[in-house]
VOGU-3710 file (C-alpha; in Angstrom, 3 decimals, decimal comma):
1> mnsliipcps> -1,683/-3,277/15,181  1,020/-0,113/14,347  0,992/2,997/15,799  2,333/7,306/14,755  3,884/9,411/16,539  2,892/12,774/15,926  3,985/15,760/17,722  1,913/18,409/18,219  2,917/21,570/16,698  0,376/23,573/19,034
11> cgtknripag> 2,535/22,165/22,159  5,383/19,594/20,612  3,960/17,289/23,158  4,209/13,942/21,071  1,114/12,096/20,477  0,824/8,064/19,686  -2,069/7,639/17,072  -2,383/3,678/16,491  -2,836/3,663/12,706  -6,042/2,186/12,641
21> kqhlspkcgk> -7,247/5,557/14,042  -5,851/8,145/11,908  -8,906/8,788/10,198  -10,495/9,454/12,977  -8,734/13,285/13,144  -6,608/12,697/16,095  -5,885/15,814/18,775  -2,658/15,790/20,966  -3,582/14,845/24,462  -2,199/17,836/25,661
31> cgnrlpvgel> -3,991/20,989/24,508  -6,416/19,318/22,067  -5,593/20,144/19,078  -5,660/18,615/16,107  -2,484/16,652/15,055  -1,374/16,991/11,009  -1,594/13,293/9,699  -1,040/14,175/6,533  1,953/13,517/5,257  2,696/10,408/8,170
41> avpvelndae> -0,171/9,059/7,253  0,506/4,950/7,075  -1,836/1,853/5,909  -2,937/0,245/8,587  -1,314/-3,312/9,133  -4,101/-5,636/10,447  -4,120/-9,639/11,672  -6,584/-12,316/11,584  -7,385/-11,315/15,512  -8,024/-8,065/14,199
51> fqsfiseatl> -9,171/-8,189/10,527  -13,126/-8,652/11,294  -13,412/-6,672/14,314  -11,851/-3,482/12,426  -13,466/-4,275/9,090  -16,993/-4,250/10,665  -16,675/-1,197/12,541  -14,761/0,520/9,587  -17,119/4,168/8,872  -15,056/4,871/6,277
61> plmvdfyspt> -14,751/2,498/2,842  -11,576/0,360/3,092  -9,490/-1,048/0,605  -7,234/-4,046/1,433  -3,401/-4,893/0,210  -3,710/-8,766/1,279  0,241/-9,675/-0,262  3,100/-11,714/1,242  6,997/-10,602/1,938  8,202/-12,946/-0,594
71> cgpchaiapl> 6,533/-11,379/-3,577  8,345/-9,869/-5,975  4,546/-7,282/-7,593  4,137/-6,843/-4,081  6,781/-5,264/-3,109  6,326/-3,234/-6,654  3,128/-1,918/-5,669  3,702/-1,428/-2,082  5,349/2,801/-2,403  2,090/3,084/-4,247
81> inqlakaylg> -0,526/1,585/-1,641  1,663/3,452/0,348  1,298/6,715/-1,161  -2,671/6,061/-1,220  -2,763/5,966/2,096  -1,321/9,637/2,704  -3,337/10,413/-0,355  -7,091/9,647/0,212  -6,608/9,945/4,301  -10,316/10,440/5,232
91> kviivkldts> -11,920/8,917/2,666  -10,587/5,494/2,352  -8,821/3,331/4,488  -5,363/1,734/3,533  -5,379/-1,438/5,085  -2,740/-3,918/4,824  -2,714/-8,014/5,094  0,519/-10,772/5,169  -0,654/-13,257/3,644  1,737/-15,607/5,017
101> anpgtamhyq> 1,370/-14,793/8,635  -2,559/-14,064/8,498  -3,734/-17,507/6,471  -7,035/-17,361/8,414  -8,036/-13,925/6,796  -6,733/-15,210/3,331  -8,403/-18,145/3,177  -12,111/-16,564/4,762  -11,547/-14,320/1,986  -10,603/-16,972/-0,601
111> irgvpsllff> -7,004/-15,588/-1,913  -5,074/-17,545/-3,997  -2,900/-15,128/-5,253  -0,790/-12,112/-3,977  -0,646/-9,212/-4,414  -4,703/-9,251/-3,917  -6,924/-5,607/-3,231  -10,394/-6,382/-2,115  -12,695/-2,933/-1,411  -14,978/-3,092/1,237
121> qngqvvdqiv> -18,619/-0,753/2,379  -20,345/-1,300/5,442  -18,561/-4,537/6,227  -19,088/-5,985/2,867  -16,885/-6,935/-0,309  -17,404/-4,630/-3,449  -14,848/-5,338/-5,598  -12,116/-7,022/-6,036  -8,256/-6,523/-8,297  -6,068/-9,845/-8,346
131> gappesqlrq> -2,560/-8,749/-9,501  -0,078/-5,280/-9,219  -2,908/-2,842/-11,308  -1,246/0,466/-12,775  -2,454/3,477/-9,980  -4,619/5,373/-12,732  -6,594/1,951/-12,400  -6,110/1,902/-8,544  -7,074/5,641/-8,326  -10,342/4,714/-10,303
141> kldsisl> -11,460/2,569/-8,226  -10,590/4,487/-5,055  -12,767/7,235/-5,942  -15,589/5,413/-6,990  -16,034/3,989/-3,725  -14,718/6,903/-1,378  -17,051/9,185/0,042
//
């Protein structure tokens, strides 16, 4: 799982925050003040081994981007996915899974084409979009599942 290095605005200490915990309002390990994740937020990159436990333990709704590094449309929507990770921090967890490196999870959810976006609530798939949707459609979907 990827991580972020966030300097504390109060004491200057650099804090390593796992991307999978960035939505939990992390605090500085030295002084205890809240860390400003906001503009540094990134999609959580998962693999087959981490996927099921992360999905089942998530306290927020999730959007999972099933992608392949060799897919043109996947590259086209990647900047939008990164932007949404920042915009929906604390409302929806944005997750990415490379289907070529992690075929088990893709097979489990019957992903046959990429990009495929699955939306989860309480560990269950509630919706799916196959292909690269326009930003307005994606934001509308995220707004409908966010708390």
